C-alpha positions as CSV (number, residue, x, y, z in Angstrom):
1,X,-66.5,128.7,98.6
2,X,-69.9,130.4,98.8
3,X,-71.9,130.5,95.5
4,X,-73.3,133.7,94.1
5,X,-76.0,133.8,91.5
6,X,-76.5,137.0,89.5
7,X,-80.1,137.7,88.4
8,X,-80.8,140.7,86.2
9,X,-84.4,142.0,86.0
10,X,-85.3,144.4,83.2
11,X,-87.6,147.2,84.4
12,X,-89.2,149.4,81.8
13,X,-90.5,152.9,82.4
14,X,-92.6,155.2,80.3
15,X,-90.0,157.8,79.6
16,X,-91.0,161.1,78.1
17,X,-88.7,163.7,79.5
18,X,-85.6,164.1,81.6
19,X,-86.5,166.2,84.6
20,X,-83.6,168.1,86.2
21,X,-83.5,170.1,89.4
22,X,-81.9,170.8,92.8
23,X,-83.0,170.1,96.4
24,X,-82.1,172.7,99.0
25,X,-83.0,173.5,102.6
26,X,-84.7,176.7,103.9
27,X,-81.3,178.4,103.9
28,X,-80.8,177.6,100.3
29,X,-78.0,175.0,101.1
30,X,-78.0,171.9,98.9
31,X,-79.2,168.7,100.5
32,X,-77.2,165.6,99.5
33,X,-78.6,162.1,98.9
34,X,-82.3,162.9,98.9
35,X,-84.5,160.0,98.0
36,X,-86.6,161.0,95.0
37,X,-89.5,158.7,93.8
38,X,-92.0,158.9,91.0
39,X,-95.2,158.4,92.9
40,X,-96.7,154.9,92.6
41,X,-93.9,153.8,90.3
42,X,-90.7,151.8,90.8
43,X,-88.7,154.7,89.4
44,X,-86.4,156.8,91.6
45,X,-83.1,158.6,91.8
46,X,-80.9,160.3,94.4
47,X,-79.7,163.8,94.6
48,X,-75.9,164.3,94.2
49,X,-73.7,165.8,96.9
50,X,-74.4,169.3,95.5
51,X,-78.2,168.6,95.7
52,X,-78.7,168.3,91.9
53,X,-80.7,165.5,90.4
54,X,-82.2,164.2,87.2
55,X,-84.9,161.6,86.5
56,X,-86.7,160.4,83.5
57,X,-90.5,160.6,83.9
58,X,-93.7,162.1,82.5
59,X,-93.8,165.9,83.4
60,X,-97.3,165.5,85.0
61,X,-96.2,162.9,87.4
62,X,-95.7,163.6,91.1
63,X,-92.2,163.3,92.6
64,X,-91.8,162.4,96.3
65,X,-88.8,163.9,98.0
66,X,-87.7,162.4,101.4
67,X,-84.5,162.9,103.4
68,X,-83.8,162.1,107.1
69,X,-84.3,165.2,109.2
70,X,-86.6,166.9,106.6
71,X,-90.3,166.9,106.0
72,X,-91.4,164.7,103.1
73,X,-92.6,166.8,100.1
74,X,-94.6,165.9,96.9
75,X,-94.0,168.1,93.8
76,X,-95.1,167.9,90.2
77,X,-92.2,166.9,88.0
78,X,-92.6,169.9,85.8
79,X,-92.4,172.2,88.9
80,X,-89.3,170.6,90.5
81,X,-86.5,172.9,89.1
82,X,-85.9,173.9,92.7
83,X,-87.3,172.0,95.6
84,X,-87.1,173.4,99.2
85,X,-87.4,170.9,102.1
86,X,-88.3,172.1,105.5
87,X,-86.3,170.8,108.5
88,X,-88.2,168.5,110.8
89,X,-88.9,170.0,114.2
90,X,-87.8,166.9,116.1
91,X,-87.1,166.9,119.8
92,X,-83.7,165.4,120.3
93,X,-83.8,162.5,122.7
94,X,-81.3,162.5,125.5
95,X,-78.3,160.3,124.9
96,X,-77.5,158.1,127.8
97,X,-73.9,156.8,128.0
98,X,-74.1,153.3,129.4
99,X,-71.1,151.4,130.8
100,X,-70.6,148.4,128.6
101,X,-68.6,145.3,129.4
102,X,-68.4,143.9,125.9
103,X,-67.3,140.6,127.2
104,X,-69.9,138.7,125.3
105,X,-71.0,138.8,121.7
106,X,-73.5,137.0,119.5
107,X,-74.3,137.3,115.8
108,X,-77.9,137.2,114.8
109,X,-79.5,137.0,111.4
110,X,-77.5,134.1,110.0
111,X,-79.4,131.7,107.7
112,X,-78.8,128.1,106.8
113,X,-78.8,128.8,103.0
114,X,-75.4,130.4,102.2
115,X,-76.0,130.7,98.5
116,X,-76.1,134.5,97.8
117,X,-78.0,136.2,95.0
118,X,-77.1,139.5,93.4
119,X,-79.9,141.6,91.8
120,X,-79.9,144.6,89.4
121,X,-83.5,145.1,90.4
122,X,-84.0,148.9,90.2
123,X,-84.3,151.5,92.9
124,X,-85.9,150.4,96.2
125,X,-85.2,150.0,99.9
126,X,-85.2,146.4,101.2
127,X,-85.4,145.8,104.9
128,X,-84.7,142.7,107.0
129,X,-86.7,142.1,110.2
130,X,-84.8,141.0,113.4
131,X,-87.3,139.8,116.1
132,X,-86.5,140.1,119.7
133,X,-85.7,136.9,121.6
134,X,-85.5,136.6,125.5
135,X,-81.9,135.4,125.2
136,X,-80.9,138.8,123.9
137,X,-81.4,140.2,127.4
138,X,-77.7,139.4,128.2
139,X,-76.4,141.1,125.0
140,X,-78.8,144.0,124.6
141,X,-76.7,146.4,122.7
142,X,-76.3,146.5,118.9
143,X,-72.6,146.8,118.2
144,X,-72.2,146.1,114.5
145,X,-74.3,145.7,111.3
146,X,-72.8,143.4,108.6
147,X,-73.6,143.5,104.9
148,X,-72.6,141.1,102.2
149,X,-71.9,143.2,99.1
150,X,-70.5,142.9,95.6
151,X,-69.0,145.9,93.7
152,X,-67.0,146.4,90.5
153,X,-65.9,149.9,91.6
154,X,-63.0,150.7,93.9
155,X,-65.3,152.4,96.4
156,X,-69.1,152.8,96.5
157,X,-71.5,154.3,99.1
158,X,-75.0,153.4,100.3
159,X,-77.3,154.3,103.1
160,X,-78.2,152.1,106.1
161,X,-81.6,152.5,107.8
162,X,-82.8,151.4,111.2
163,X,-86.6,151.4,111.7
164,X,-88.8,150.8,114.7
165,X,-91.7,148.4,114.4
166,X,-95.3,149.6,114.1
167,X,-98.1,147.9,115.9
168,X,-99.1,146.1,112.7
169,X,-95.6,144.8,112.3
170,X,-94.5,147.1,109.5
171,X,-91.4,149.4,109.4
172,X,-92.0,152.5,111.6
173,X,-90.0,155.6,112.4
174,X,-86.3,155.9,111.6
175,X,-84.3,155.4,114.7
176,X,-81.5,157.7,113.5
177,X,-81.7,161.5,113.2
178,X,-79.2,161.8,110.4
179,X,-78.1,159.7,107.4
180,X,-75.8,156.7,108.1
181,X,-73.7,156.5,105.0
182,X,-71.3,153.6,104.6
183,X,-68.7,152.7,101.9
184,X,-67.5,149.3,100.7
185,X,-64.5,148.3,98.6
186,X,-64.3,146.4,95.3
187,X,-65.1,142.7,95.3
188,X,-67.4,140.3,97.0
189,X,-67.1,140.6,100.7
190,X,-68.7,140.9,104.1
191,X,-68.2,144.3,105.7
192,X,-68.7,145.2,109.4
193,X,-69.9,148.7,110.3
194,X,-69.6,149.8,113.9
195,X,-72.8,151.4,115.4
196,X,-71.6,151.6,119.0
197,X,-71.9,155.4,119.1
198,X,-75.7,155.2,118.3
199,X,-76.3,153.5,121.7
200,X,-78.8,151.1,120.2
201,X,-80.5,148.6,122.4
202,X,-82.3,145.7,120.8
203,X,-86.0,146.8,121.0
204,X,-88.4,144.2,122.5
205,X,-90.6,144.8,119.5
206,X,-87.8,143.9,117.1
207,X,-86.0,146.1,114.6
208,X,-85.9,146.5,110.8
209,X,-82.5,147.1,109.1
210,X,-82.6,148.3,105.5
211,X,-80.3,149.5,102.8
212,X,-80.8,152.2,100.2
213,X,-78.8,152.1,96.9
214,X,-77.7,155.6,95.9
215,X,-78.3,156.4,92.3
216,X,-75.4,158.8,92.1
217,X,-72.4,159.4,89.7
218,X,-69.7,157.9,92.0
219,X,-71.7,154.6,92.2
220,X,-72.2,154.4,88.4
221,X,-70.4,152.1,86.0
222,X,-71.0,152.6,82.3
223,X,-70.3,149.9,79.7
224,X,-70.7,149.8,76.0
225,X,-72.9,146.9,74.9
226,X,-73.3,146.0,71.2
227,X,-76.6,144.8,69.8
228,X,-76.1,141.2,68.6
229,X,-78.4,141.9,65.6
230,X,-77.7,145.4,64.5
231,X,-74.2,145.9,66.0
232,X,-75.4,149.3,67.4
233,X,-73.6,150.3,70.6
234,X,-75.7,151.2,73.6
235,X,-74.5,152.4,77.0
236,X,-75.5,150.2,79.9
237,X,-75.5,151.9,83.3
238,X,-75.1,149.9,86.5
239,X,-75.1,151.3,90.0
240,X,-73.1,149.6,92.7
241,X,-72.8,148.1,95.2
242,X,-75.1,145.1,95.1
243,X,-76.2,144.0,98.5
244,X,-76.5,140.2,98.3
245,X,-79.6,138.2,99.2
246,X,-80.4,134.8,100.7
247,X,-83.3,132.7,99.5
248,X,-85.1,131.9,102.8
249,X,-88.5,131.0,104.3
250,X,-90.3,133.9,105.8
251,X,-93.9,134.8,106.8
252,X,-93.5,138.3,105.2
253,X,-91.0,140.8,103.7
254,X,-91.2,144.6,103.3
255,X,-89.9,146.6,100.3
256,X,-90.0,150.4,100.0
257,X,-90.9,151.5,96.4
258,X,-93.1,154.0,94.8
259,X,-92.8,156.2,97.9
260,X,-94.3,153.7,100.3
261,X,-93.7,150.4,102.1
262,X,-95.1,147.3,100.4
263,X,-95.7,144.0,102.2
264,X,-95.5,140.6,100.6
265,X,-97.0,137.7,102.5
266,X,-97.7,134.0,101.7
267,X,-101.2,135.1,100.4
268,X,-99.4,136.9,97.5
269,X,-97.6,133.8,96.1
270,X,-98.9,130.7,94.3
271,X,-99.6,127.6,96.4
272,X,-99.0,129.4,99.7
273,X,-97.8,127.2,102.6
274,X,-97.1,128.1,106.2
275,X,-94.2,130.2,105.0
276,X,-93.0,131.5,101.6
277,X,-89.5,131.5,100.2
278,X,-88.3,135.0,99.4
279,X,-85.1,136.9,98.6
280,X,-84.0,138.6,101.8
281,X,-81.0,141.0,102.1
282,X,-78.0,139.2,103.7
283,X,-77.7,141.4,106.7
284,X,-76.5,140.3,110.2
285,X,-76.2,142.1,113.5
286,X,-73.6,141.7,116.3
287,X,-75.0,142.1,119.8
288,X,-72.9,142.7,122.9
289,X,-73.3,143.4,126.6
C-alpha cells in the first residue's frame, strides 16, 4: 500500500480588510473561476461561478486578475468592486483531425519514489515538466493526463493547465483556449482525464502540465477546532482536493505565485549537488499513436 504523508504549512498574511467584488466581461456577464492574486504575495482566491469573489488584503495592494481567454488586468484592491476583463483577440488555430491507430500506449512521468505527500500549502499553481524523448515519435499524441488526489468531499473541482516551453525553459503560453475543469471524487485515488479532443502532440520542446486549486465554496470544508489552552473555538477552512506530490531529484521546478512564475534551482538550496530533491506534483501522461 502506498504511503501518504500529510504536511501542513502555516502561511500568515497581513490582513486588514475583506475586499469583495465581481468579475465580468465586456457584456457584463460574470466570469467564473478567475485567478485573483495579491501582487508579490502568496495570497489569492478564485471567483465563484457567478463571478463574485472576496479576499483579505490591504486596500492599497494591487490585485492581479487572470483568466484563460481574457487579458490580464491589475486593479487596486479598493477599486475592485466591479472588474471588467477584455476578451483576448486570439486567432483560433485550425484543428486538424488526424487518423489515430491507438494500438500503442506508454505512460510517462512515473517516478521511483511512490511515497506521496499532501500539502495544505496555500494558493499557487504547480507545474510538472515533461521533456520530449526521441522514443515518443511512435506515440506522439497525448491521450490522458493522470492526477493523484486526496479529498474529504464527495466531489471537488480544479483546473488543469498545459503550457508550452519558452526558450529559457520556463512555462510559456497556455496551449488551451478555454478552461479545462476536472472533478475528482472523495478519497485517495488516481484519476484519468481524457484529452483526446484537444489533439495534443507531444511538443519537441517538451510540455508543462500544471494544476490550479480553486478557492471556491464547493471545494471548502469547515471544521471547528478548539484551542488547547483557552478552549476557544475557531473555524478551520480547508480547500480540496489535494494533488499529491512525489519527493524526487530535479534540476529545477516552477511554481506560479504572486502573479508570476518562480523558478527554484539547485543554487537556491543548501549544499547543492548536481540535482536537488523537490516536491513535484504526481502527474503522469498517457501517450498513444
